ROTISE-604925 format. One record per atom (N, C-alpha, C, O, CB): x, y, z; residue in three letters. Coordinates in steps of 0.02 Angstrom, whole numbers, plus 50000, padded with zeros to 5 digits. Glycine has a CB too. Layout:
<sites>
       u       v       w   lomar
       X       Y       Z     ALA
...
</sites>
This chain:
<sites>
       u       v       w   lomar
   49591   49050   49992     UNK
   49616   49106   49962     UNK
   49598   49171   49998     UNK
   49623   49224   49980     UNK
   49594   49106   49895     UNK
   49555   49168   50048     UNK
   49541   49222   50086     UNK
   49598   49238   50137     UNK
   49611   49297   50152     UNK
   49477   49211   50119     UNK
   49629   49189   50161     UNK
   49686   49211   50214     UNK
   49739   49231   50163     UNK
   49770   49280   50183     UNK
   49714   49148   50272     UNK
   49757   49211   50114     UNK
   49808   49244   50064     UNK
   49794   49316   50061     UNK
   49834   49359   50080     UNK
   49803   49214   49989     UNK
   49731   49330   50033     UNK
   49708   49395   50024     UNK
   49712   49441   50079     UNK
   49730   49498   50068     UNK
   49645   49392   50004     UNK
   49697   49422   50137     UNK
   49701   49460   50197     UNK
   49766   49469   50218     UNK
   49781   49524   50241     UNK
   49664   49431   50247     UNK
   49810   49423   50214     UNK
   49890   49438   50215     UNK
   49915   49480   50179     UNK
   49953   49522   50204     UNK
   49929   49388   50200     UNK
   49901   49480   50109     UNK
   49925   49529   50064     UNK
   49895   49604   50077     UNK
   49929   49655   50074     UNK
   49906   49504   49994     UNK
   49834   49601   50091     UNK
   49801   49666   50109     UNK
   49832   49700   50169     UNK
   49845   49760   50164     UNK
   49726   49656   50124     UNK
   49848   49666   50230     UNK
   49885   49695   50286     UNK
   49951   49713   50267     UNK
   49974   49767   50287     UNK
   49888   49652   50342     UNK
   49986   49675   50231     UNK
   50061   49693   50213     UNK
   50058   49750   50172     UNK
   50094   49799   50184     UNK
   50103   49636   50175     UNK
   50014   49750   50120     UNK
   50018   49818   50073     UNK
   49987   49883   50099     UNK
   50000   49938   50075     UNK
   49981   49805   50005     UNK
   49937   49870   50157     UNK
   49917   49925   50188     UNK
   49969   49959   50234     UNK
   49970   50020   50241     UNK
   49859   49909   50222     UNK
   50009   49921   50262     UNK
   50070   49940   50305     UNK
   50120   49976   50264     UNK
   50151   50026   50284     UNK
   50105   49878   50337     UNK
   50126   49949   50205     UNK
   50175   49991   50164     UNK
   50150   50062   50137     UNK
   50185   50113   50138     UNK
   50195   49948   50101     UNK
   50090   50060   50114     UNK
   50044   50119   50103     UNK
   50052   50172   50165     UNK
   50072   50229   50152     UNK
   49964   50093   50096     UNK
   50039   50156   50224     UNK
   50036   50195   50278     UNK
   50112   50218   50295     UNK
   50120   50274   50318     UNK
   50000   50156   50336     UNK
   50170   50177   50283     UNK
   50232   50200   50292     UNK
   50255   50249   50237     UNK
   50294   50296   50248     UNK
   50274   50146   50299     UNK
   50229   50235   50178     UNK
   50241   50281   50116     UNK
   50216   50352   50135     UNK
   50249   50401   50119     UNK
   50201   50254   50047     UNK
   50155   50357   50170     UNK
   50115   50415   50171     UNK
   50139   50450   50237     UNK
   50119   50508   50247     UNK
   50035   50397   50168     UNK
   50181   50420   50284     UNK
   50196   50448   50350     UNK
   50238   50509   50328     UNK
   50273   50507   50277     UNK
   50236   50394   50402     UNK
   50234   50564   50370     UNK
   50274   50619   50367     UNK
   50349   50616   50369     UNK
   50378   50593   50419     UNK
   50255   50655   50414     UNK
   50383   50638   50314     UNK
   50458   50629   50311     UNK
   50496   50688   50291     UNK
   50469   50731   50256     UNK
   50477   50576   50265     UNK
   50555   50693   50311     UNK
   50598   50755   50300     UNK
   50617   50753   50226     UNK
   50631   50700   50198     UNK
   50665   50758   50348     UNK
   50617   50813   50196     UNK
   50644   50817   50129     UNK
   50709   50850   50126     UNK
   50737   50859   50072     UNK
   50598   50851   50084     UNK
   50736   50870   50184     UNK
   50800   50902   50171     UNK
   50845   50870   50220     UNK
   50824   50820   50249     UNK
   50798   50982   50178     UNK
   50909   50893   50236     UNK
   50961   50864   50285     UNK
   50934   50862   50354     UNK
   50944   50813   50390     UNK
   51027   50906   50285     UNK
   50900   50913   50374     UNK
   50872   50919   50445     UNK
   50796   50905   50446     UNK
   50769   50877   50399     UNK
   50886   50991   50474     UNK
   50763   50924   50500     UNK
   50691   50910   50507     UNK
   50647   50984   50488     UNK
   50592   50999   50511     UNK
   50676   50882   50591     UNK
   50684   51021   50446     UNK
   50656   51093   50437     UNK
   50595   51082   50385     UNK
   50540   51107   50399     UNK
   50717   51149   50406     UNK
   50605   51048   50329     UNK
   50549   51036   50281     UNK
   50528   50965   50286     UNK
   50567   50918   50282     UNK
   50569   51052   50209     UNK
   50462   50959   50297     UNK
   50432   50896   50291     UNK
   50370   50886   50253     UNK
   50328   50929   50262     UNK
   50422   50873   50350     UNK
   50356   50838   50213     UNK
   50292   50818   50184     UNK
   50263   50756   50201     UNK
   50297   50712   50228     UNK
   50296   50817   50118     UNK
   50207   50750   50189     UNK
   50175   50685   50195     UNK
   50120   50678   50141     UNK
   50085   50724   50118     UNK
   50145   50676   50267     UNK
   50120   50606   50122     UNK
   50085   50585   50059     UNK
   50122   50551   50002     UNK
   50174   50575   49979     UNK
   50056   50643   50031     UNK
   50101   50507   49986     UNK
   50122   50473   49916     UNK
   50063   50435   49889     UNK
   50022   50406   49925     UNK
   50186   50419   49923     UNK
   50061   50436   49829     UNK
   50088   50477   49775     UNK
   50077   50555   49775     UNK
   50115   50594   49746     UNK
   50060   50452   49714     UNK
   50027   50571   49805     UNK
   49998   50632   49809     UNK
   50015   50669   49872     UNK
   49995   50644   49924     UNK
   49928   50625   49802     UNK
   50052   50728   49876     UNK
   50075   50752   49941     UNK
   50019   50799   49966     UNK
   49997   50843   49929     UNK
   50148   50789   49935     UNK
   49995   50791   50029     UNK
   49934   50822   50060     UNK
   49955   50869   50115     UNK
   49914   50909   50136     UNK
   49885   50769   50088     UNK
   50016   50867   50140     UNK
   50040   50899   50191     UNK
   50098   50926   50190     UNK
   50141   50889   50168     UNK
   50038   50869   50235     UNK
   50115   50980   50208     UNK
   50187   51018   50208     UNK
   50196   51061   50268     UNK
   50156   51105   50286     UNK
   50197   51066   50142     UNK
   50257   51043   50301     UNK
   50268   51073   50369     UNK
   50344   51117   50348     UNK
   50385   51097   50308     UNK
   50277   51003   50440     UNK
   50346   51168   50380     UNK
   50409   51217   50380     UNK
   50423   51231   50451     UNK
   50386   51266   50486     UNK
   50396   51289   50339     UNK
   50485   51198   50476     UNK
   50511   51218   50543     UNK
   50456   51189   50594     UNK
   50441   51221   50644     UNK
   50522   51304   50549     UNK
   50430   51133   50580     UNK
   50381   51104   50624     UNK
   50310   51130   50629     UNK
   50267   51104   50665     UNK
   50406   51107   50686     UNK
   50301   51185   50587     UNK
   50235   51211   50580     UNK
   50202   51194   50518     UNK
   50233   51207   50466     UNK
   50235   51280   50585     UNK
   50146   51168   50514     UNK
   50098   51144   50466     UNK
   50081   51210   50428     UNK
   50050   51257   50453     UNK
   50033   51107   50502     UNK
   50104   51207   50364     UNK
   50096   51268   50320     UNK
   50036   51254   50273     UNK
   49996   51300   50265     UNK
   50163   51284   50278     UNK
   50026   51193   50240     UNK
   49969   51180   50197     UNK
   49946   51111   50215     UNK
   49986   51066   50230     UNK
   49988   51185   50120     UNK
   49883   51102   50215     UNK
   49851   51042   50212     UNK
   49787   51042   50162     UNK
   49738   51079   50170     UNK
   49832   51025   50283     UNK
   49793   51000   50112     UNK
   49739   50990   50064     UNK
   49703   50928   50073     UNK
   49730   50873   50069     UNK
   49762   50992   49996     UNK
   49632   50940   50087     UNK
   49588   50884   50098     UNK
   49576   50844   50035     UNK
   49570   50783   50034     UNK
   49523   50906   50127     UNK
   49573   50884   49981     UNK
   49565   50856   49919     UNK
   49618   50806   49894     UNK
   49605   50754   49864     UNK
   49560   50909   49874     UNK
   49679   50830   49911     UNK
   49732   50793   49894     UNK
   49732   50724   49936     UNK
   49742   50670   49909     UNK
   49794   50834   49904     UNK
   49721   50733   49999     UNK
   49713   50677   50050     UNK
   49663   50624   50022     UNK
   49675   50564   50023     UNK
   49686   50707   50122     UNK
   49611   50650   50000     UNK
   49560   50603   49971     UNK
   49567   50568   49908     UNK
   49543   50512   49897     UNK
   49505   50635   49963     UNK
   49607   50607   49863     UNK
   49647   50569   49802     UNK
   49695   50519   49825     UNK
   49694   50462   49802     UNK
   49690   50619   49757     UNK
   49730   50534   49863     UNK
   49786   50491   49884     UNK
   49761   50426   49921     UNK
   49786   50370   49912     UNK
   49833   50533   49932     UNK
   49708   50440   49963     UNK
   49673   50374   49988     UNK
   49642   50334   49937     UNK
   49653   50273   49934     UNK
   49618   50388   50036     UNK
   49600   50367   49892     UNK
   49575   50333   49846     UNK
   49617   50287   49794     UNK
   49602   50230   49776     UNK
   49544   50377   49817     UNK
   49666   50322   49777     UNK
   49720   50284   49734     UNK
   49755   50232   49781     UNK
   49766   50178   49753     UNK
   49780   50337   49701     UNK
   49771   50237   49838     UNK
   49801   50187   49882     UNK
   49747   50129   49886     UNK
   49763   50071   49872     UNK
   49820   50219   49956     UNK
   49687   50145   49903     UNK
   49633   50092   49914     UNK
   49632   50052   49844     UNK
   49641   49991   49845     UNK
   49556   50128   49933     UNK
   49621   50084   49791     UNK
   49618   50044   49723     UNK
   49681   50001   49712     UNK
   49678   49942   49696     UNK
   49611   50096   49660     UNK
   49740   50037   49721     UNK
   49797   49998   49713     UNK
   49806   49939   49760     UNK
   49821   49884   49737     UNK
   49851   50040   49717     UNK
   49798   49949   49821     UNK
   49804   49899   49869     UNK
   49756   49839   49863     UNK
   49775   49782   49874     UNK
   49796   49929   49932     UNK
   49693   49855   49844     UNK
   49642   49801   49833     UNK
   49665   49757   49770     UNK
   49666   49696   49768     UNK
   49567   49834   49820     UNK
   49685   49802   49717     UNK
   49701   49773   49656     UNK
   49761   49724   49659     UNK
   49758   49670   49630     UNK
   49713   49826   49609     UNK
   49813   49743   49695     UNK
   49872   49701   49702     UNK
   49855   49644   49746     UNK
   49871   49589   49724     UNK
   49932   49740   49730     UNK
   49826   49647   49803     UNK
   49802   49607   49847     UNK
   49760   49545   49809     UNK
   49770   49486   49823     UNK
   49764   49650   49895     UNK
   49717   49565   49768     UNK
   49669   49511   49735     UNK
   49712   49482   49683     UNK
   49699   49423   49670     UNK
   49598   49540   49701     UNK
   49762   49511   49648     UNK
   49801   49480   49600     UNK
   49850   49435   49638     UNK
   49860   49378   49616     UNK
   49836   49531   49555     UNK
   49875   49453   49682     UNK
   49928   49406   49722     UNK
   49892   49347   49746     UNK
   49920   49293   49738     UNK
   49962   49443   49789     UNK
   49826   49349   49776     UNK
   49791   49303   49810     UNK
   49769   49255   49747     UNK
   49770   49194   49753     UNK
   49731   49338   49856     UNK
   49750   49286   49688     UNK
   49725   49244   49635     UNK
   49785   49203   49610     UNK
   49776   49143   49599     UNK
   49692   49286   49576     UNK
   49839   49228   49603     UNK
   49893   49197   49569     UNK
   49920   49139   49619     UNK
   49937   49085   49597     UNK
   49951   49252   49549     UNK
   49922   49154   49688     UNK
   49944   49103   49731     UNK
   49884   49044   49732     UNK
   49899   48985   49738     UNK
   49960   49137   49807     UNK
   49828   49063   49725     UNK
   49775   49010   49727     UNK
   49779   48972   49657     UNK
   49762   48913   49655     UNK
   49697   49043   49740     UNK
   49799   48999   49608     UNK
   49808   48967   49545     UNK
   49856   48911   49541     UNK
   49850   48860   49507     UNK
   49824   49013   49499     UNK
   49911   48928   49582     UNK
   49974   48892   49581     UNK
   49960   48830   49636     UNK
   49999   48783   49633     UNK
   50041   48946   49602     UNK
   49914   48828   49679     UNK
   49901   48782   49731     UNK
   49837   48742   49725     UNK
   49818   48704   49769     UNK
   49901   48817   49793     UNK
   49807   48750   49673     UNK
   49744   48723   49655     UNK
   49749   48640   49653     UNK
   49804   48613   49659     UNK
   49722   48756   49584     UNK
   49700   48609   49645     UNK
   49700   48530   49628     UNK
   49738   48515   49570     UNK
   49776   48467   49573     UNK
   49630   48501   49616     UNK
   49732   48556   49505     UNK
   49757   48538   49452     UNK
   49831   48544   49453     UNK
   49866   48507   49420     UNK
   49729   48571   49405     UNK
   49854   48593   49492     UNK
   49924   48613   49492     UNK
   49960   48556   49537     UNK
   50016   48535   49524     UNK
   49934   48694   49522     UNK
   49923   48534   49588     UNK
   49958   48468   49629     UNK
   49954   48410   49583     UNK
   49998   48368   49587     UNK
   49918   48445   49703     UNK
   49908   48405   49543     UNK
   49902   48338   49504     UNK
   49952   48345   49446     UNK
   49974   48292   49423     UNK
   49824   48323   49475     UNK
   49974   48405   49419     UNK
   50022   48418   49374     UNK
   50093   48409   49398     UNK
   50138   48391   49360     UNK
   50013   48479   49352     UNK
   50101   48424   49462     UNK
   50166   48409   49501     UNK
   50180   48339   49515     UNK
   50238   48318   49523     UNK
   50165   48442   49567     UNK
   50118   48295   49517     UNK
   50139   48221   49524     UNK
   50117   48200   49596     UNK
   50152   48162   49629     UNK
   50223   48208   49513     UNK
   50056   48225   49619     UNK
   50036   48194   49680     UNK
   50003   48247   49731     UNK
   49990   48306   49717     UNK
   50099   48159   49711     UNK
   49993   48218   49787     UNK
   49975   48265   49834     UNK
   50020   48287   49880     UNK
   50046   48243   49914     UNK
   49927   48247   49865     UNK
   50037   48349   49892     UNK
   50086   48382   49929     UNK
   50061   48410   49989     UNK
   50098   48441   50027     UNK
   50117   48430   49892     UNK
</sites>
């Protein structure tokens, strides 16, 4: 179960990092933001206009809770499907 949990943890962390990476919100690179679900940085024309440390902390805390929760649920459901009782119910050792 630990290996499955670590796999999900790494995968979900990479998705979270990608979602928080600065990205353009217009057709060009003039306006950019960083943060998901809470925007904590805003650039205009390549210059950082605002950076909110509180919003960054909230974003990281929410991300940590969601990543740990989802990884735990995914590892638990995977472990539930591959336990000895599940193998016995399927008709033998696989």
